[in-house]
N, CA, C and O atoms as a Maestro MAE file, in Angstrom:
{
 s_m_m2io_version
 :::
 2.0.0
}

f_m_ct {
 s_m_title
 :::
 protein
 m_atom[340] {
  # First column is atom index #
  i_m_mmod_type
  r_m_x_coord
  r_m_y_coord
  r_m_z_coord
  i_m_residue_number
  s_m_chain_name
  s_m_pdb_residue_name
  s_m_pdb_atom_name
  i_m_atomic_number
  :::
  1 25 6.246 -9.755 8.027 1 A "MET " " N  " 7
  2 3 5.386 -10.101 7.309 1 A "MET " " CA " 6
  3 2 5.792 -10.931 6.036 1 A "MET " " C  " 6
  4 15 5.555 -12.125 5.851 1 A "MET " " O  " 8
  5 25 6.535 -9.952 5.086 2 A "GLN " " N  " 7
  6 3 7.157 -10.459 3.772 2 A "GLN " " CA " 6
  7 2 7.635 -11.582 3.725 2 A "GLN " " C  " 6
  8 15 7.153 -12.429 2.971 2 A "GLN " " O  " 8
  9 25 8.693 -11.838 4.524 3 A "GLN " " N  " 7
  10 3 9.461 -13.186 5.095 3 A "GLN " " CA " 6
  11 2 8.737 -14.341 5.530 3 A "GLN " " C  " 6
  12 15 9.083 -15.515 5.399 3 A "GLN " " O  " 8
  13 25 7.880 -13.971 5.969 4 A "GLU " " N  " 7
  14 3 6.754 -15.176 6.784 4 A "GLU " " CA " 6
  15 2 5.934 -15.444 5.193 4 A "GLU " " C  " 6
  16 15 5.879 -16.632 4.876 4 A "GLU " " O  " 8
  17 25 5.491 -14.739 4.488 5 A "LEU " " N  " 7
  18 3 4.697 -15.322 2.973 5 A "LEU " " CA " 6
  19 2 5.830 -15.739 2.261 5 A "LEU " " C  " 6
  20 15 5.553 -16.661 1.493 5 A "LEU " " O  " 8
  21 25 7.456 -15.262 2.227 6 A "ASP " " N  " 7
  22 3 7.789 -15.864 1.245 6 A "ASP " " CA " 6
  23 2 8.128 -17.220 1.770 6 A "ASP " " C  " 6
  24 15 7.876 -18.140 0.992 6 A "ASP " " O  " 8
  25 25 8.600 -17.511 2.824 7 A "THR " " N  " 7
  26 3 8.657 -18.103 3.525 7 A "THR " " CA " 6
  27 2 7.607 -20.077 3.596 7 A "THR " " C  " 6
  28 15 8.040 -21.226 3.510 7 A "THR " " O  " 8
  29 25 6.196 -19.510 3.786 8 A "GLU " " N  " 7
  30 3 5.204 -19.840 3.745 8 A "GLU " " CA " 6
  31 2 4.453 -20.451 2.650 8 A "GLU " " C  " 6
  32 15 3.921 -21.550 2.497 8 A "GLU " " O  " 8
  33 25 4.599 -19.186 1.790 9 A "ASN " " N  " 7
  34 3 3.821 -19.917 0.339 9 A "ASN " " CA " 6
  35 2 4.665 -18.823 -0.681 9 A "ASN " " C  " 6
  36 15 4.161 -17.783 -1.106 9 A "ASN " " O  " 8
  37 25 6.272 -19.359 -1.026 10 A "PRO " " N  " 7
  38 3 6.825 -18.602 -1.715 10 A "PRO " " CA " 6
  39 2 6.160 -19.073 -3.294 10 A "PRO " " C  " 6
  40 15 6.478 -18.379 -4.260 10 A "PRO " " O  " 8
  41 25 5.137 -20.398 -3.521 11 A "SER " " N  " 7
  42 3 4.438 -19.930 -5.092 11 A "SER " " CA " 6
  43 2 3.622 -18.880 -5.104 11 A "SER " " C  " 6
  44 15 3.052 -18.513 -6.131 11 A "SER " " O  " 8
  45 25 3.555 -18.579 -4.509 12 A "LEU " " N  " 7
  46 3 2.316 -17.719 -4.215 12 A "LEU " " CA " 6
  47 2 2.337 -16.120 -4.741 12 A "LEU " " C  " 6
  48 15 1.414 -15.480 -5.246 12 A "LEU " " O  " 8
  49 25 4.080 -15.590 -4.366 13 A "ASN " " N  " 7
  50 3 4.680 -14.784 -5.239 13 A "ASN " " CA " 6
  51 2 4.179 -13.414 -4.953 13 A "ASN " " C  " 6
  52 15 4.085 -12.469 -5.736 13 A "ASN " " O  " 8
  53 25 3.796 -13.494 -3.361 14 A "ILE " " N  " 7
  54 3 3.485 -12.382 -2.519 14 A "ILE " " CA " 6
  55 2 3.999 -11.092 -2.465 14 A "ILE " " C  " 6
  56 15 5.052 -11.093 -1.828 14 A "ILE " " O  " 8
  57 25 3.643 -9.843 -2.930 15 A "ASN " " N  " 7
  58 3 4.701 -8.845 -2.580 15 A "ASN " " CA " 6
  59 2 4.079 -7.423 -1.721 15 A "ASN " " C  " 6
  60 15 3.310 -6.552 -2.128 15 A "ASN " " O  " 8
  61 25 4.586 -7.548 -0.710 16 A "ILE " " N  " 7
  62 3 3.793 -6.527 -0.236 16 A "ILE " " CA " 6
  63 2 4.549 -4.856 -0.238 16 A "ILE " " C  " 6
  64 15 5.734 -4.870 0.095 16 A "ILE " " O  " 8
  65 25 3.982 -3.525 -0.567 17 A "LEU " " N  " 7
  66 3 4.605 -2.336 -0.591 17 A "LEU " " CA " 6
  67 2 3.430 -1.569 -0.072 17 A "LEU " " C  " 6
  68 15 2.344 -2.030 0.277 17 A "LEU " " O  " 8
  69 25 3.853 -0.234 -0.078 18 A "GLY " " N  " 7
  70 3 2.553 0.826 0.688 18 A "GLY " " CA " 6
  71 2 3.058 2.058 -0.291 18 A "GLY " " C  " 6
  72 15 4.238 2.280 -0.562 18 A "GLY " " O  " 8
  73 25 1.894 2.833 -0.778 19 A "VAL " " N  " 7
  74 3 1.955 3.887 -1.128 19 A "VAL " " CA " 6
  75 2 1.521 5.109 -0.520 19 A "VAL " " C  " 6
  76 15 0.291 5.128 -0.476 19 A "VAL " " O  " 8
  77 25 2.007 6.064 -0.068 20 A "ASN " " N  " 7
  78 3 1.898 7.200 0.627 20 A "ASN " " CA " 6
  79 2 0.839 8.195 -0.124 20 A "ASN " " C  " 6
  80 15 1.252 8.484 -1.247 20 A "ASN " " O  " 8
  81 25 -0.279 8.730 0.164 21 A "GLU " " N  " 7
  82 3 -0.970 9.997 0.001 21 A "GLU " " CA " 6
  83 2 0.043 11.243 -0.305 21 A "GLU " " C  " 6
  84 15 1.018 11.787 0.212 21 A "GLU " " O  " 8
  85 25 -0.679 11.346 -1.313 22 A "PHE " " N  " 7
  86 3 -0.358 12.994 -1.929 22 A "PHE " " CA " 6
  87 2 -0.156 14.020 -1.073 22 A "PHE " " C  " 6
  88 15 -1.184 14.395 -0.511 22 A "PHE " " O  " 8
  89 25 1.108 14.754 -0.716 23 A "GLY " " N  " 7
  90 3 0.132 15.457 0.262 23 A "GLY " " CA " 6
  91 2 1.150 15.697 1.664 23 A "GLY " " C  " 6
  92 15 1.549 16.774 2.107 23 A "GLY " " O  " 8
  93 25 1.431 14.240 2.216 24 A "HIS " " N  " 7
  94 3 1.862 13.360 3.257 24 A "HIS " " CA " 6
  95 2 3.513 12.881 2.874 24 A "HIS " " C  " 6
  96 15 3.958 12.016 3.628 24 A "HIS " " O  " 8
  97 25 3.993 13.134 2.306 25 A "ASP " " N  " 7
  98 3 5.727 12.889 2.355 25 A "ASP " " CA " 6
  99 2 6.416 13.245 3.349 25 A "ASP " " C  " 6
  100 15 7.404 12.596 3.694 25 A "ASP " " O  " 8
  101 25 6.055 14.228 3.917 26 A "SER " " N  " 7
  102 3 6.980 14.268 5.237 26 A "SER " " CA " 6
  103 2 6.580 13.692 6.091 26 A "SER " " C  " 6
  104 15 6.399 14.449 7.045 26 A "SER " " O  " 8
  105 25 6.193 12.207 6.404 27 A "GLY " " N  " 7
  106 3 5.733 11.388 7.223 27 A "GLY " " CA " 6
  107 2 7.048 10.101 6.558 27 A "GLY " " C  " 6
  108 15 7.412 9.063 7.110 27 A "GLY " " O  " 8
  109 25 7.398 10.551 5.526 28 A "ASN " " N  " 7
  110 3 7.830 8.937 4.618 28 A "ASN " " CA " 6
  111 2 9.000 8.322 5.500 28 A "ASN " " C  " 6
  112 15 9.202 7.132 5.744 28 A "ASN " " O  " 8
  113 25 9.817 9.588 5.975 29 A "THR " " N  " 7
  114 3 10.841 8.925 7.252 29 A "THR " " CA " 6
  115 2 10.547 8.025 7.668 29 A "THR " " C  " 6
  116 15 10.804 6.849 7.412 29 A "THR " " O  " 8
  117 25 9.545 8.855 8.873 30 A "LEU " " N  " 7
  118 3 9.078 7.832 10.046 30 A "LEU " " CA " 6
  119 2 8.718 6.441 9.354 30 A "LEU " " C  " 6
  120 15 9.233 5.446 9.863 30 A "LEU " " O  " 8
  121 25 7.726 6.231 8.031 31 A "VAL " " N  " 7
  122 3 7.244 4.945 7.998 31 A "VAL " " CA " 6
  123 2 8.260 3.913 7.281 31 A "VAL " " C  " 6
  124 15 8.114 2.692 7.222 31 A "VAL " " O  " 8
  125 25 9.279 4.645 6.770 32 A "THR " " N  " 7
  126 3 10.356 3.963 6.196 32 A "THR " " CA " 6
  127 2 11.779 3.351 7.356 32 A "THR " " C  " 6
  128 15 12.320 2.247 7.421 32 A "THR " " O  " 8
  129 25 12.007 4.607 8.128 33 A "ASP " " N  " 7
  130 3 12.735 4.254 8.976 33 A "ASP " " CA " 6
  131 2 13.430 2.336 9.771 33 A "ASP " " C  " 6
  132 15 12.762 1.920 10.718 33 A "ASP " " O  " 8
  133 25 14.264 1.720 9.449 34 A "GLY " " N  " 7
  134 3 14.283 0.748 10.231 34 A "GLY " " CA " 6
  135 2 13.381 -0.219 9.877 34 A "GLY " " C  " 6
  136 15 12.892 -1.022 10.672 34 A "GLY " " O  " 8
  137 25 13.076 -0.145 8.355 35 A "THR " " N  " 7
  138 3 12.099 -1.393 7.539 35 A "THR " " CA " 6
  139 2 12.365 -1.435 6.537 35 A "THR " " C  " 6
  140 15 12.652 -0.369 5.992 35 A "THR " " O  " 8
  141 25 12.411 -2.648 5.780 36 A "ASP " " N  " 7
  142 3 12.833 -2.872 4.493 36 A "ASP " " CA " 6
  143 2 11.445 -2.975 3.772 36 A "ASP " " C  " 6
  144 15 11.262 -3.665 2.770 36 A "ASP " " O  " 8
  145 25 10.347 -2.103 4.482 37 A "LEU " " N  " 7
  146 3 9.248 -2.340 3.486 37 A "LEU " " CA " 6
  147 2 8.946 -1.645 2.026 37 A "LEU " " C  " 6
  148 15 8.709 -0.548 2.532 37 A "LEU " " O  " 8
  149 25 8.778 -1.420 0.722 38 A "PRO " " N  " 7
  150 3 8.953 -1.147 -0.533 38 A "PRO " " CA " 6
  151 2 7.789 0.274 -0.059 38 A "PRO " " C  " 6
  152 15 6.635 0.058 0.310 38 A "PRO " " O  " 8
  153 25 8.308 1.474 -0.156 39 A "TRP " " N  " 7
  154 3 7.361 2.569 -0.141 39 A "TRP " " CA " 6
  155 2 7.182 3.581 -1.276 39 A "TRP " " C  " 6
  156 15 8.188 4.252 -1.509 39 A "TRP " " O  " 8
  157 25 6.228 3.798 -1.941 40 A "LEU " " N  " 7
  158 3 6.071 4.788 -3.155 40 A "LEU " " CA " 6
  159 2 5.326 5.856 -2.236 40 A "LEU " " C  " 6
  160 15 4.811 5.669 -1.134 40 A "LEU " " O  " 8
  161 25 5.413 7.056 -3.008 41 A "GLN " " N  " 7
  162 3 5.167 8.249 -2.839 41 A "GLN " " CA " 6
  163 2 4.020 8.836 -3.741 41 A "GLN " " C  " 6
  164 15 4.408 9.448 -4.737 41 A "GLN " " O  " 8
  165 25 2.755 8.745 -3.552 42 A "ASP " " N  " 7
  166 3 1.546 8.910 -4.559 42 A "ASP " " CA " 6
  167 2 1.966 10.637 -4.745 42 A "ASP " " C  " 6
  168 15 2.595 11.450 -4.068 42 A "ASP " " O  " 8
  169 25 1.160 10.662 -6.186 43 A "ILE " " N  " 7
  170 3 1.624 12.211 -6.458 43 A "ILE " " CA " 6
  171 2 0.546 13.046 -7.490 43 A "ILE " " C  " 6
  172 15 -0.485 12.378 -7.570 43 A "ILE " " O  " 8
  173 25 0.478 14.024 -8.127 44 A "ASP " " N  " 7
  174 3 -0.529 14.522 -8.014 44 A "ASP " " CA " 6
  175 2 -0.498 15.301 -9.461 44 A "ASP " " C  " 6
  176 15 -0.515 16.524 -9.595 44 A "ASP " " O  " 8
  177 25 -0.452 14.386 -10.449 45 A "ASP " " N  " 7
  178 3 0.211 14.869 -11.672 45 A "ASP " " CA " 6
  179 2 -0.449 15.597 -12.907 45 A "ASP " " C  " 6
  180 15 0.054 16.212 -13.848 45 A "ASP " " O  " 8
  181 25 -2.288 15.191 -12.432 46 A "ASN " " N  " 7
  182 3 -3.053 16.338 -13.145 46 A "ASN " " CA " 6
  183 2 -3.693 17.332 -12.441 46 A "ASN " " C  " 6
  184 15 -4.827 17.617 -12.826 46 A "ASN " " O  " 8
  185 25 -3.136 18.061 -11.291 47 A "GLY " " N  " 7
  186 3 -2.985 18.939 -10.400 47 A "GLY " " CA " 6
  187 2 -4.656 19.435 -10.168 47 A "GLY " " C  " 6
  188 15 -5.099 20.523 -10.534 47 A "GLY " " O  " 8
  189 25 -5.418 18.391 -9.497 48 A "ASP " " N  " 7
  190 3 -6.626 18.631 -8.816 48 A "ASP " " CA " 6
  191 2 -6.464 18.322 -7.259 48 A "ASP " " C  " 6
  192 15 -7.371 17.746 -6.659 48 A "ASP " " O  " 8
  193 25 -5.242 18.731 -6.592 49 A "ASN " " N  " 7
  194 3 -5.054 18.088 -5.432 49 A "ASN " " CA " 6
  195 2 -5.260 17.107 -4.900 49 A "ASN " " C  " 6
  196 15 -5.198 17.206 -3.674 49 A "ASN " " O  " 8
  197 25 -5.524 16.000 -5.334 50 A "ALA " " N  " 7
  198 3 -5.684 14.491 -4.913 50 A "ALA " " CA " 6
  199 2 -4.206 13.559 -5.252 50 A "ALA " " C  " 6
  200 15 -3.302 13.841 -6.037 50 A "ALA " " O  " 8
  201 25 -4.280 12.951 -4.792 51 A "SER " " N  " 7
  202 3 -3.532 11.565 -5.021 51 A "SER " " CA " 6
  203 2 -4.290 10.648 -6.192 51 A "SER " " C  " 6
  204 15 -5.154 9.781 -6.065 51 A "SER " " O  " 8
  205 25 -3.525 11.259 -7.570 52 A "ASP " " N  " 7
  206 3 -3.455 10.087 -8.562 52 A "ASP " " CA " 6
  207 2 -4.246 8.461 -8.384 52 A "ASP " " C  " 6
  208 15 -5.327 7.959 -8.690 52 A "ASP " " O  " 8
  209 25 -2.921 8.016 -7.670 53 A "THR " " N  " 7
  210 3 -3.377 6.503 -7.489 53 A "THR " " CA " 6
  211 2 -4.742 6.257 -6.269 53 A "THR " " C  " 6
  212 15 -5.878 5.980 -6.652 53 A "THR " " O  " 8
  213 25 -4.436 6.391 -5.022 54 A "TRP " " N  " 7
  214 3 -5.368 6.570 -4.164 54 A "TRP " " CA " 6
  215 2 -6.873 6.772 -5.084 54 A "TRP " " C  " 6
  216 15 -7.775 5.935 -5.116 54 A "TRP " " O  " 8
  217 25 -6.872 8.102 -5.805 55 A "GLU " " N  " 7
  218 3 -8.007 8.482 -6.138 55 A "GLU " " CA " 6
  219 2 -8.639 7.691 -7.184 55 A "GLU " " C  " 6
  220 15 -9.853 7.509 -7.096 55 A "GLU " " O  " 8
  221 25 -7.675 6.948 -8.642 56 A "SER " " N  " 7
  222 3 -8.289 5.993 -9.108 56 A "SER " " CA " 6
  223 2 -8.627 4.546 -8.332 56 A "SER " " C  " 6
  224 15 -9.664 3.888 -8.246 56 A "SER " " O  " 8
  225 25 -7.533 4.390 -7.908 57 A "TRP " " N  " 7
  226 3 -8.371 2.942 -6.836 57 A "TRP " " CA " 6
  227 2 -9.241 3.138 -5.805 57 A "TRP " " C  " 6
  228 15 -9.399 2.162 -5.072 57 A "TRP " " O  " 8
  229 25 -9.959 4.306 -5.499 58 A "ASP " " N  " 7
  230 3 -10.673 4.609 -4.520 58 A "ASP " " CA " 6
  231 2 -9.892 4.255 -2.795 58 A "ASP " " C  " 6
  232 15 -10.732 4.151 -1.901 58 A "ASP " " O  " 8
  233 25 -9.012 4.153 -2.538 59 A "VAL " " N  " 7
  234 3 -8.005 4.132 -0.920 59 A "VAL " " CA " 6
  235 2 -8.730 5.114 -0.442 59 A "VAL " " C  " 6
  236 15 -9.128 6.217 -0.816 59 A "VAL " " O  " 8
  237 25 -8.822 4.221 0.772 60 A "GLN " " N  " 7
  238 3 -9.519 5.508 2.020 60 A "GLN " " CA " 6
  239 2 -8.023 4.879 2.702 60 A "GLN " " C  " 6
  240 15 -7.314 3.969 2.271 60 A "GLN " " O  " 8
  241 25 -7.867 5.676 3.838 61 A "PHE " " N  " 7
  242 3 -6.889 5.871 4.470 61 A "PHE " " CA " 6
  243 2 -6.704 4.212 5.728 61 A "PHE " " C  " 6
  244 15 -7.615 3.962 6.517 61 A "PHE " " O  " 8
  245 25 -5.437 3.325 5.654 62 A "ARG " " N  " 7
  246 3 -5.425 1.864 5.763 62 A "ARG " " CA " 6
  247 2 -5.777 1.185 5.459 62 A "ARG " " C  " 6
  248 15 -6.093 0.296 6.250 62 A "ARG " " O  " 8
  249 25 -6.018 1.031 4.063 63 A "ASP " " N  " 7
  250 3 -6.536 0.047 3.401 63 A "ASP " " CA " 6
  251 2 -5.336 -0.857 3.289 63 A "ASP " " C  " 6
  252 15 -4.195 -0.505 3.590 63 A "ASP " " O  " 8
  253 25 -5.559 -1.643 2.990 64 A "VAL " " N  " 7
  254 3 -4.853 -2.946 2.529 64 A "VAL " " CA " 6
  255 2 -5.538 -3.351 1.591 64 A "VAL " " C  " 6
  256 15 -6.646 -3.826 1.842 64 A "VAL " " O  " 8
  257 25 -4.852 -3.238 -0.355 65 A "ILE " " N  " 7
  258 3 -5.393 -3.474 -1.224 65 A "ILE " " CA " 6
  259 2 -4.858 -4.905 -1.842 65 A "ILE " " C  " 6
  260 15 -3.875 -4.766 -2.569 65 A "ILE " " O  " 8
  261 25 -5.275 -6.097 -1.699 66 A "VAL " " N  " 7
  262 3 -5.221 -7.452 -2.433 66 A "VAL " " CA " 6
  263 2 -5.229 -7.529 -3.812 66 A "VAL " " C  " 6
  264 15 -6.372 -7.540 -4.269 66 A "VAL " " O  " 8
  265 25 -4.223 -7.593 -4.743 67 A "THR " " N  " 7
  266 3 -4.039 -7.831 -6.444 67 A "THR " " CA " 6
  267 2 -3.871 -9.070 -6.946 67 A "THR " " C  " 6
  268 15 -3.363 -9.882 -6.173 67 A "THR " " O  " 8
  269 25 -4.183 -9.470 -8.118 68 A "ASP " " N  " 7
  270 3 -4.038 -10.306 -8.656 68 A "ASP " " CA " 6
  271 2 -2.068 -10.370 -9.237 68 A "ASP " " C  " 6
  272 15 -1.023 -9.820 -8.888 68 A "ASP " " O  " 8
  273 25 -2.505 -11.398 -10.281 69 A "GLY " " N  " 7
  274 3 -0.986 -11.288 -11.226 69 A "GLY " " CA " 6
  275 2 -1.177 -10.088 -12.288 69 A "GLY " " C  " 6
  276 15 -0.188 -9.415 -12.581 69 A "GLY " " O  " 8
  277 25 -2.523 -9.786 -12.913 70 A "ALA " " N  " 7
  278 3 -2.085 -9.254 -13.473 70 A "ALA " " CA " 6
  279 2 -2.382 -7.373 -12.702 70 A "ALA " " C  " 6
  280 15 -2.297 -6.430 -13.489 70 A "ALA " " O  " 8
  281 25 -2.629 -7.159 -11.547 71 A "ASN " " N  " 7
  282 3 -2.521 -6.155 -10.708 71 A "ASN " " CA " 6
  283 2 -4.204 -5.536 -10.723 71 A "ASN " " C  " 6
  284 15 -4.331 -4.319 -10.589 71 A "ASN " " O  " 8
  285 25 -5.221 -6.230 -10.854 72 A "GLU " " N  " 7
  286 3 -6.504 -6.004 -10.831 72 A "GLU " " CA " 6
  287 2 -7.029 -6.353 -9.271 72 A "GLU " " C  " 6
  288 15 -6.960 -7.474 -8.767 72 A "GLU " " O  " 8
  289 25 -7.560 -5.172 -8.626 73 A "GLN " " N  " 7
  290 3 -7.960 -5.386 -7.349 73 A "GLN " " CA " 6
  291 2 -8.887 -6.680 -7.061 73 A "GLN " " C  " 6
  292 15 -9.820 -6.856 -7.844 73 A "GLN " " O  " 8
  293 25 -8.677 -7.772 -5.806 74 A "VAL " " N  " 7
  294 3 -9.344 -8.363 -5.824 74 A "VAL " " CA " 6
  295 2 -10.123 -8.497 -4.528 74 A "VAL " " C  " 6
  296 15 -11.188 -9.096 -4.381 74 A "VAL " " O  " 8
  297 25 -9.367 -7.795 -3.542 75 A "ALA " " N  " 7
  298 3 -10.154 -7.524 -2.511 75 A "ALA " " CA " 6
  299 2 -9.680 -6.209 -1.593 75 A "ALA " " C  " 6
  300 15 -8.556 -5.802 -1.885 75 A "ALA " " O  " 8
  301 25 -10.530 -5.312 -0.275 76 A "VAL " " N  " 7
  302 3 -9.753 -4.361 -0.028 76 A "VAL " " CA " 6
  303 2 -10.246 -4.958 1.506 76 A "VAL " " C  " 6
  304 15 -11.322 -5.416 1.892 76 A "VAL " " O  " 8
  305 25 -8.399 -4.636 2.470 77 A "TYR " " N  " 7
  306 3 -9.276 -4.436 3.842 77 A "TYR " " CA " 6
  307 2 -8.467 -3.743 4.575 77 A "TYR " " C  " 6
  308 15 -7.258 -3.699 4.805 77 A "TYR " " O  " 8
  309 25 -9.679 -3.064 4.976 78 A "ASN " " N  " 7
  310 3 -9.478 -1.544 6.232 78 A "ASN " " CA " 6
  311 2 -8.578 -2.127 7.361 78 A "ASN " " C  " 6
  312 15 -9.167 -2.938 8.076 78 A "ASN " " O  " 8
  313 25 -7.502 -1.928 7.620 79 A "LEU " " N  " 7
  314 3 -6.582 -1.915 8.961 79 A "LEU " " CA " 6
  315 2 -7.540 -0.902 10.214 79 A "LEU " " C  " 6
  316 15 -7.546 -1.209 11.406 79 A "LEU " " O  " 8
  317 25 -8.136 0.053 9.771 80 A "THR " " N  " 7
  318 3 -8.915 0.661 10.833 80 A "THR " " CA " 6
  319 2 -9.762 0.094 11.627 80 A "THR " " C  " 6
  320 15 -9.913 0.098 12.849 80 A "THR " " O  " 8
  321 25 -10.436 -0.527 10.521 81 A "ASN " " N  " 7
  322 3 -12.336 -1.447 10.731 81 A "ASN " " CA " 6
  323 2 -11.742 -2.486 11.380 81 A "ASN " " C  " 6
  324 15 -12.159 -2.792 12.497 81 A "ASN " " O  " 8
  325 25 -10.512 -3.301 10.696 82 A "ASN " " N  " 7
  326 3 -10.188 -4.512 10.874 82 A "ASN " " CA " 6
  327 2 -8.738 -4.839 11.825 82 A "ASN " " C  " 6
  328 15 -7.818 -5.552 11.424 82 A "ASN " " O  " 8
  329 25 -8.770 -4.267 12.921 83 A "ASP " " N  " 7
  330 3 -6.997 -4.049 13.667 83 A "ASP " " CA " 6
  331 2 -6.910 -5.555 13.544 83 A "ASP " " C  " 6
  332 15 -7.831 -6.372 13.540 83 A "ASP " " O  " 8
  333 25 -5.427 -5.771 13.429 84 A "LEU " " N  " 7
  334 3 -4.746 -7.071 13.237 84 A "LEU " " CA " 6
  335 2 -3.943 -7.461 14.710 84 A "LEU " " C  " 6
  336 15 -3.107 -8.329 14.961 84 A "LEU " " O  " 8
  337 25 -4.544 -6.486 15.500 85 A "ALA " " N  " 7
  338 3 -4.011 -7.147 16.955 85 A "ALA " " CA " 6
  339 2 -4.680 -8.102 17.633 85 A "ALA " " C  " 6
  340 15 -4.229 -8.538 18.692 85 A "ALA " " O  " 8
  :::
 }
 m_bond[339] {
  # First column is bond index #
  i_m_from
  i_m_to
  i_m_order
  :::
  1 1 2 1
  2 2 3 1
  3 3 4 2
  4 3 5 1
  5 5 6 1
  6 6 7 1
  7 7 8 2
  8 7 9 1
  9 9 10 1
  10 10 11 1
  11 11 12 2
  12 11 13 1
  13 13 14 1
  14 14 15 1
  15 15 16 2
  16 15 17 1
  17 17 18 1
  18 18 19 1
  19 19 20 2
  20 19 21 1
  21 21 22 1
  22 22 23 1
  23 23 24 2
  24 23 25 1
  25 25 26 1
  26 26 27 1
  27 27 28 2
  28 27 29 1
  29 29 30 1
  30 30 31 1
  31 31 32 2
  32 31 33 1
  33 33 34 1
  34 34 35 1
  35 35 36 2
  36 35 37 1
  37 37 38 1
  38 38 39 1
  39 39 40 2
  40 39 41 1
  41 41 42 1
  42 42 43 1
  43 43 44 2
  44 43 45 1
  45 45 46 1
  46 46 47 1
  47 47 48 2
  48 47 49 1
  49 49 50 1
  50 50 51 1
  51 51 52 2
  52 51 53 1
  53 53 54 1
  54 54 55 1
  55 55 56 2
  56 55 57 1
  57 57 58 1
  58 58 59 1
  59 59 60 2
  60 59 61 1
  61 61 62 1
  62 62 63 1
  63 63 64 2
  64 63 65 1
  65 65 66 1
  66 66 67 1
  67 67 68 2
  68 67 69 1
  69 69 70 1
  70 70 71 1
  71 71 72 2
  72 71 73 1
  73 73 74 1
  74 74 75 1
  75 75 76 2
  76 75 77 1
  77 77 78 1
  78 78 79 1
  79 79 80 2
  80 79 81 1
  81 81 82 1
  82 82 83 1
  83 83 84 2
  84 83 85 1
  85 85 86 1
  86 86 87 1
  87 87 88 2
  88 87 89 1
  89 89 90 1
  90 90 91 1
  91 91 92 2
  92 91 93 1
  93 93 94 1
  94 94 95 1
  95 95 96 2
  96 95 97 1
  97 97 98 1
  98 98 99 1
  99 99 100 2
  100 99 101 1
  101 101 102 1
  102 102 103 1
  103 103 104 2
  104 103 105 1
  105 105 106 1
  106 106 107 1
  107 107 108 2
  108 107 109 1
  109 109 110 1
  110 110 111 1
  111 111 112 2
  112 111 113 1
  113 113 114 1
  114 114 115 1
  115 115 116 2
  116 115 117 1
  117 117 118 1
  118 118 119 1
  119 119 120 2
  120 119 121 1
  121 121 122 1
  122 122 123 1
  123 123 124 2
  124 123 125 1
  125 125 126 1
  126 126 127 1
  127 127 128 2
  128 127 129 1
  129 129 130 1
  130 130 131 1
  131 131 132 2
  132 131 133 1
  133 133 134 1
  134 134 135 1
  135 135 136 2
  136 135 137 1
  137 137 138 1
  138 138 139 1
  139 139 140 2
  140 139 141 1
  141 141 142 1
  142 142 143 1
  143 143 144 2
  144 143 145 1
  145 145 146 1
  146 146 147 1
  147 147 148 2
  148 147 149 1
  149 149 150 1
  150 150 151 1
  151 151 152 2
  152 151 153 1
  153 153 154 1
  154 154 155 1
  155 155 156 2
  156 155 157 1
  157 157 158 1
  158 158 159 1
  159 159 160 2
  160 159 161 1
  161 161 162 1
  162 162 163 1
  163 163 164 2
  164 163 165 1
  165 165 166 1
  166 166 167 1
  167 167 168 2
  168 167 169 1
  169 169 170 1
  170 170 171 1
  171 171 172 2
  172 171 173 1
  173 173 174 1
  174 174 175 1
  175 175 176 2
  176 175 177 1
  177 177 178 1
  178 178 179 1
  179 179 180 2
  180 179 181 1
  181 181 182 1
  182 182 183 1
  183 183 184 2
  184 183 185 1
  185 185 186 1
  186 186 187 1
  187 187 188 2
  188 187 189 1
  189 189 190 1
  190 190 191 1
  191 191 192 2
  192 191 193 1
  193 193 194 1
  194 194 195 1
  195 195 196 2
  196 195 197 1
  197 197 198 1
  198 198 199 1
  199 199 200 2
  200 199 201 1
  201 201 202 1
  202 202 203 1
  203 203 204 2
  204 203 205 1
  205 205 206 1
  206 206 207 1
  207 207 208 2
  208 207 209 1
  209 209 210 1
  210 210 211 1
  211 211 212 2
  212 211 213 1
  213 213 214 1
  214 214 215 1
  215 215 216 2
  216 215 217 1
  217 217 218 1
  218 218 219 1
  219 219 220 2
  220 219 221 1
  221 221 222 1
  222 222 223 1
  223 223 224 2
  224 223 225 1
  225 225 226 1
  226 226 227 1
  227 227 228 2
  228 227 229 1
  229 229 230 1
  230 230 231 1
  231 231 232 2
  232 231 233 1
  233 233 234 1
  234 234 235 1
  235 235 236 2
  236 235 237 1
  237 237 238 1
  238 238 239 1
  239 239 240 2
  240 239 241 1
  241 241 242 1
  242 242 243 1
  243 243 244 2
  244 243 245 1
  245 245 246 1
  246 246 247 1
  247 247 248 2
  248 247 249 1
  249 249 250 1
  250 250 251 1
  251 251 252 2
  252 251 253 1
  253 253 254 1
  254 254 255 1
  255 255 256 2
  256 255 257 1
  257 257 258 1
  258 258 259 1
  259 259 260 2
  260 259 261 1
  261 261 262 1
  262 262 263 1
  263 263 264 2
  264 263 265 1
  265 265 266 1
  266 266 267 1
  267 267 268 2
  268 267 269 1
  269 269 270 1
  270 270 271 1
  271 271 272 2
  272 271 273 1
  273 273 274 1
  274 274 275 1
  275 275 276 2
  276 275 277 1
  277 277 278 1
  278 278 279 1
  279 279 280 2
  280 279 281 1
  281 281 282 1
  282 282 283 1
  283 283 284 2
  284 283 285 1
  285 285 286 1
  286 286 287 1
  287 287 288 2
  288 287 289 1
  289 289 290 1
  290 290 291 1
  291 291 292 2
  292 291 293 1
  293 293 294 1
  294 294 295 1
  295 295 296 2
  296 295 297 1
  297 297 298 1
  298 298 299 1
  299 299 300 2
  300 299 301 1
  301 301 302 1
  302 302 303 1
  303 303 304 2
  304 303 305 1
  305 305 306 1
  306 306 307 1
  307 307 308 2
  308 307 309 1
  309 309 310 1
  310 310 311 1
  311 311 312 2
  312 311 313 1
  313 313 314 1
  314 314 315 1
  315 315 316 2
  316 315 317 1
  317 317 318 1
  318 318 319 1
  319 319 320 2
  320 319 321 1
  321 321 322 1
  322 322 323 1
  323 323 324 2
  324 323 325 1
  325 325 326 1
  326 326 327 1
  327 327 328 2
  328 327 329 1
  329 329 330 1
  330 330 331 1
  331 331 332 2
  332 331 333 1
  333 333 334 1
  334 334 335 1
  335 335 336 2
  336 335 337 1
  337 337 338 1
  338 338 339 1
  339 339 340 2
  :::
 }
}
């Protein structure tokens, strides 16, 4: 998908990456095996047993968050509620 976006809309400078929820790092290898998707691991820096980024962005499981050039959220698309198939 990244290659398609780069080819068809290079001026948009769209980048796709994933942010894994805190506490689910054991699945990172499965997600990244055989793919070049940039994959980040969220942390619990404040010790409240919650994902810091997921919590601050009010992320739900399988959310796709679209941001603008200033990294401000402009849209949320949930893949559980809106299957791409």
